[in-house]
C-alpha positions as CSV (number, residue, x, y, z in Angstrom):
1,M,81.0,85.1,71.2
2,S,84.3,85.6,72.1
3,A,84.6,83.0,74.7
4,G,83.3,80.8,72.2
5,P,85.7,78.4,69.7
6,P,88.6,80.0,68.5
7,E,88.1,79.0,65.0
8,A,86.9,81.5,62.8
9,R,83.1,82.1,62.2
10,T,81.4,83.9,59.3
11,G,77.6,84.8,58.8
12,L,75.9,85.1,55.6
13,L,73.6,88.5,54.9
14,F,70.6,88.3,52.6
15,L,70.0,91.7,51.6
16,G,65.8,91.3,51.3
17,A,66.8,88.9,48.4
18,P,66.3,86.2,46.3
19,P,62.9,84.8,46.7
20,V,62.1,82.9,50.1
21,P,62.9,79.3,48.7
22,E,66.3,80.2,47.2
23,M,67.4,81.9,50.2
24,V,66.5,78.6,52.5
25,S,68.5,76.6,49.2
26,L,71.3,78.8,49.6
27,A,71.3,78.9,53.3
28,Q,71.3,74.7,53.2
29,R,74.2,74.9,51.1
30,A,76.0,78.1,53.5
31,E,75.2,75.7,56.2
32,R,77.6,72.9,54.8
33,A,79.9,75.1,53.7
34,G,81.0,76.1,57.1
35,F,79.1,79.1,57.6
36,E,77.6,79.6,61.3
37,S,74.7,82.1,61.1
38,A,72.2,83.4,58.2
39,W,70.8,86.6,58.7
40,V,67.9,88.2,56.8
41,A,67.6,92.7,56.6
42,E,64.7,94.1,56.7
43,T,66.0,97.6,55.7
44,R,64.6,97.8,51.9
45,L,60.8,97.1,50.8
46,T,61.5,93.7,49.5
47,R,60.1,91.4,51.7
48,D,60.0,91.2,55.4
49,A,62.6,89.4,57.5
50,I,60.6,87.3,59.6
51,T,59.3,84.9,56.9
52,P,62.0,84.0,55.8
53,M,63.9,83.8,59.2
54,A,60.8,81.1,59.6
55,A,62.1,79.4,56.7
56,I,65.8,79.3,56.9
57,A,65.5,77.9,60.0
58,S,62.7,75.2,59.7
59,G,65.4,74.0,56.8
60,T,68.4,74.2,58.9
61,E,69.9,72.0,61.4
62,R,72.8,73.9,63.4
63,L,73.1,78.0,61.5
64,R,71.7,80.5,63.7
65,V,69.2,82.8,62.0
66,G,69.0,86.4,63.0
67,T,67.4,89.6,61.6
68,G,69.8,91.9,60.4
69,I,67.9,93.8,61.2
70,V,64.3,94.7,61.4
71,N,63.6,98.1,62.5
72,V,62.0,99.9,66.3
73,Y,59.3,102.0,64.5
74,T,57.4,100.1,61.9
75,R,56.5,97.6,64.8
76,G,56.0,97.4,68.4
77,P,57.5,96.4,71.3
78,V,55.0,93.7,72.0
79,L,54.8,92.3,68.2
80,L,58.5,91.7,68.4
81,A,58.6,90.4,71.6
82,L,55.3,88.0,70.2
83,T,57.4,87.7,67.0
84,F,60.9,86.2,68.6
85,A,59.2,84.3,70.9
86,T,57.1,82.6,68.4
87,L,60.6,82.0,66.3
88,D,62.5,80.7,69.2
89,E,59.8,78.0,70.0
90,L,60.3,77.1,66.2
91,A,64.0,77.0,66.6
92,P,65.3,77.1,69.8
93,G,68.8,78.3,70.4
94,Q,69.0,79.3,66.2
95,I,67.2,82.8,66.9
96,I,68.9,86.4,67.1
97,M,66.8,89.1,67.4
98,G,69.0,91.9,65.6
99,L,67.1,95.3,65.9
100,G,67.8,99.0,64.9
101,T,66.7,102.1,63.7
102,G,66.5,101.3,60.1
103,S,66.5,103.7,57.2
104,P,65.6,107.9,57.3
105,R,64.6,107.4,53.5
106,I,63.1,104.0,53.7
107,L,60.8,105.1,57.0
108,A,59.6,108.3,55.2
109,T,58.2,106.6,52.6
110,Q,55.8,104.6,55.0
111,G,54.9,108.3,56.4
112,V,57.2,107.4,59.7
113,A,58.8,110.1,61.3
114,F,63.0,109.1,62.1
115,E,62.8,111.1,65.7
116,R,64.6,110.3,68.4
117,P,65.9,107.0,67.3
118,L,68.4,106.1,70.3
119,T,65.8,107.1,72.7
120,R,63.3,104.9,70.8
121,L,65.5,101.8,70.6
122,R,66.5,102.0,74.3
123,E,63.0,102.2,75.4
124,Y,62.1,98.8,73.2
125,C,65.7,96.9,74.6
126,E,64.1,97.8,78.1
127,V,60.8,96.2,78.2
128,I,61.2,93.4,75.1
129,P,63.5,90.8,77.1
130,R,60.9,91.3,79.8
131,L,57.9,90.3,78.1
132,I,59.9,87.4,76.3
133,A,61.0,86.2,80.0
134,G,57.0,86.2,80.6
135,E,56.9,89.3,82.9
136,E,54.4,91.8,83.2
137,V,55.4,94.7,82.1
138,D,54.4,98.4,83.2
139,Y,56.7,100.9,81.2
140,T,56.2,104.4,80.7
141,G,58.6,106.0,78.0
142,A,58.4,109.1,75.2
143,Y,57.7,106.1,72.6
144,V,56.6,103.0,74.5
145,D,53.7,103.0,77.0
146,L,53.0,99.2,78.6
147,R,50.0,98.6,81.1
148,G,50.3,95.4,82.3
149,A,51.7,93.5,79.2
150,R,52.5,90.0,79.1
151,I,52.7,87.6,76.8
152,E,49.6,85.0,77.4
153,D,50.6,81.6,76.6
154,V,51.3,78.4,78.2
155,L,55.4,78.7,78.5
156,V,54.6,82.0,80.7
157,R,52.2,80.1,82.9
158,D,53.6,77.0,83.6
159,G,57.3,79.3,84.2
160,A,59.1,78.1,81.7
161,A,59.6,81.5,79.6
162,A,61.8,82.7,82.2
163,Q,64.4,80.1,80.9
164,R,64.1,81.5,77.4
165,R,67.0,83.9,76.5
166,I,67.1,85.1,72.8
167,P,70.3,86.8,72.2
168,L,69.9,90.8,71.2
169,Y,72.1,92.5,69.1
170,L,71.8,95.8,68.0
171,A,73.0,97.2,64.6
172,A,74.9,100.5,65.5
173,T,77.1,102.8,63.1
174,G,77.7,106.2,65.2
175,P,79.3,106.1,68.4
176,R,76.4,106.9,70.8
177,A,74.8,103.7,69.7
178,V,78.0,101.3,70.0
179,E,78.5,102.7,73.5
180,F,74.5,101.5,73.8
181,A,75.2,98.3,72.8
182,G,78.1,98.4,74.9
183,E,75.6,98.5,78.0
184,A,72.7,96.5,76.9
185,A,72.9,94.3,74.3
186,D,74.8,90.4,73.5
187,G,76.1,91.8,70.4
188,V,77.1,94.6,67.9
189,L,76.3,94.8,64.4
190,M,78.3,97.2,62.8
191,N,77.6,98.6,59.2
192,V,78.9,97.8,55.7
193,C,81.1,100.0,53.9
194,L,83.1,100.9,56.8
195,P,86.9,100.4,56.9
196,T,88.9,98.5,59.7
197,A,90.3,101.7,61.2
198,Y,86.4,102.2,62.0
199,A,86.0,98.4,63.1
200,R,88.9,99.3,65.7
201,E,88.0,102.3,66.9
202,R,84.3,101.0,67.8
203,R,85.2,98.0,69.0
204,S,87.2,100.0,71.6
205,R,84.6,102.2,72.6
206,L,81.9,98.7,72.9
207,E,84.5,97.6,75.1
208,N,84.8,101.2,77.5
209,A,80.7,101.2,77.5
210,A,80.7,97.8,78.6
211,L,83.2,98.3,81.5
212,R,81.4,101.3,82.5
213,A,78.5,99.4,82.5
214,G,79.7,96.9,84.9
215,R,80.0,94.4,81.8
216,D,82.3,91.7,80.6
217,P,83.7,93.4,77.1
218,A,84.3,89.9,76.3
219,E,80.6,88.6,76.2
220,I,79.3,91.0,74.0
221,E,79.9,89.6,70.1
222,V,81.5,91.9,67.6
223,A,79.8,91.2,64.1
224,M,80.5,93.7,60.8
225,C,78.6,93.8,57.8
226,V,81.0,93.2,54.9
227,V,80.2,94.2,51.5
228,V,81.9,91.3,49.2
229,S,82.4,90.8,46.2
230,P,84.8,88.0,44.6
231,H,84.9,87.1,40.7
232,E,87.4,84.9,38.9
233,S,88.4,88.6,37.6
234,A,89.4,91.0,40.1
235,Q,88.8,93.6,38.0
236,H,85.4,92.7,37.6
237,G,85.2,92.0,41.3
238,R,86.2,95.6,42.2
239,D,83.9,97.0,39.4
240,A,80.5,95.2,41.0
241,A,81.8,96.7,44.8
242,R,82.0,100.3,42.7
243,R,78.6,100.5,41.9
244,F,77.5,99.3,45.7
245,V,79.8,101.9,47.2
246,A,78.5,104.4,44.8
247,V,75.1,104.0,45.9
248,Y,75.3,103.2,49.4
249,L,77.3,106.3,49.9
250,S,75.0,108.4,48.3
251,L,72.0,107.2,49.9
252,F,73.2,106.8,53.9
253,P,75.2,109.8,54.7
254,N,75.6,108.5,58.3
255,V,77.9,105.6,57.1
256,A,79.2,108.2,54.6
257,R,80.7,110.2,57.4
258,E,82.1,107.2,59.2
259,T,84.6,106.4,56.2
260,G,86.9,108.9,56.9
261,L,87.1,110.2,52.9
262,A,86.7,114.3,52.8
263,P,83.3,115.4,52.8
264,E,83.7,117.5,49.5
265,Y,84.3,113.8,47.7
266,I,81.2,112.7,49.5
267,S,79.4,115.4,48.2
268,S,80.4,115.3,44.7
269,L,79.7,111.2,44.9
270,A,76.1,112.0,46.2
271,S,75.8,114.6,43.5
272,A,76.8,111.9,40.7
273,F,74.4,110.2,41.8
274,T,71.5,112.3,41.9
275,E,71.9,114.1,38.9
276,R,73.1,111.4,36.5
277,G,72.6,107.9,38.4
278,V,74.6,105.3,39.6
279,D,77.1,104.7,36.7
280,A,78.6,108.2,36.9
281,A,78.7,108.1,40.6
282,A,80.4,104.4,40.5
283,R,83.0,105.9,38.2
284,R,84.5,108.5,41.1
285,V,84.7,105.6,43.3
286,D,88.6,104.3,42.6
287,D,90.1,100.9,43.5
288,D,91.5,102.5,47.0
289,V,88.2,103.6,48.0
290,V,86.5,99.9,47.2
291,D,89.7,98.3,48.7
292,L,88.8,100.5,51.6
293,L,85.5,99.9,52.4
294,T,84.9,96.1,51.0
295,A,86.5,92.7,50.4
296,A,86.9,92.5,46.8
297,G,88.6,91.4,43.6
298,S,89.7,87.5,43.2
299,V,88.6,84.9,45.7
300,D,91.7,85.4,47.7
301,D,92.0,89.3,47.7
302,C,88.5,88.7,49.4
303,R,89.9,86.2,52.0
304,R,92.8,88.4,52.8
305,R,90.3,91.2,53.4
306,L,88.4,89.9,55.6
307,E,91.3,88.2,57.6
308,E,92.3,92.1,58.3
309,Y,88.8,92.7,59.4
310,R,89.2,90.2,61.6
311,A,92.3,91.8,62.7
312,A,90.7,94.6,63.6
313,G,88.4,92.8,66.1
314,V,85.6,91.9,63.8
315,E,84.8,88.3,65.6
316,L,81.9,87.9,62.9
317,P,82.2,89.1,59.7
318,I,78.7,88.9,58.2
319,L,79.1,89.0,54.3
320,A,76.9,91.1,51.8
321,P,77.2,89.4,48.4
322,V,77.1,91.9,45.7
323,E,74.2,91.0,43.0
324,G,75.9,88.0,41.5
325,A,78.2,86.9,43.9
326,L,76.1,84.9,46.5
327,E,76.8,81.4,44.7
328,L,80.9,82.1,44.6
329,T,80.8,83.5,48.2
330,I,79.0,80.6,49.4
331,E,81.7,78.1,48.1
332,S,84.7,80.2,48.6
333,L,84.7,82.7,51.7
334,A,83.2,80.7,54.8
C-alpha cells in the first residue's frame, strides 16, 4: 500500500501456465530476484488458481500470493471464504484474495450466465469478510442467500478467527467497478492492455470514491496487470506483444472500449481475428499501439515503460509476460 516501503515493488502474474511445479520454481526465482508478490489467474480453462497458490505459498518465504483473479460465479461465497481461510492457515500473512467477475465468454462455455456482475460482486464482498472473521451470517440478496452460515472450525470457536484479516483486492475495468473498489477493497487490480492515461483517470476515480465512503485513499493499493515482452531484440519483443494485444482486444470488448482507440479500428481488428486468425489481426497492431498498451521491446524499453505506469499512479505493476518471456522477465524486471 502507499503507506508501505518507498522502494518500487513489482508482482508477477501466472496466466494459467506453466505447469504447477514449474510455477513454484519460477516463483522461488522471482522471490530471490526481488519480486514482492505472485498472482495466479483463473480466467481461462487451464488450471485452477487455488492449487498453484498453495504450492507457491508453501515454497516461498516472503512472497505475497494472490488470485488474479477468481470469479464470483463458479464458486459460492461460503466456499470462497473457506478456501481463503484455509490458504491463510497455510501461509499466514502471505495470502491475498483477488476477486472479480471473470470473462463472459469463458463463463458461457460452462453454461453460466453473466448477469448483473457488479451486484453479484458486491454481495460476495459483503459476506465473505464476515465469514472469514468467524461471524454467523444471515444475508438475503439477489444472488447470495445465507441462513446462519458460519465456518465451523476451532479457530472460530476460540475467537482467533476474529483476528484473521485477508486483504481483499478487486479486479476492475469499468468506472463503476473501480468506484466500488474504492468503497470496499484493500486494493484494486486494473486490467492488462490499457494505457497510462487510463491508469491515471481510474486512480483519480478510485480516490474520489474512497473519500465519499469516508475512507483514506492511501490505504487502497493501486495495482495493474501490465503485459511485458522483453527481448534482446526490441523488434522481436514488440512482435511478440503484437500477438497478445490482437487476441486480447478481439476477445475482451470491455477492455478494448477503455483503450481510447477508435471503435472502427477495434472492430476491424476483431473482424480480422475472427475471419483470418491471430496473425492477420496482429498485422493490424502497429508499434504505436504496442507501445500504448504494453511494456515491450528491449529490457530497457520495458523498464522505461513500467516507470511510466508507476508515474501514472500504479503502485504495484503486476507483470504478465508474453509466451517465452517469463524467465527474462524474472531476471531483469523485478
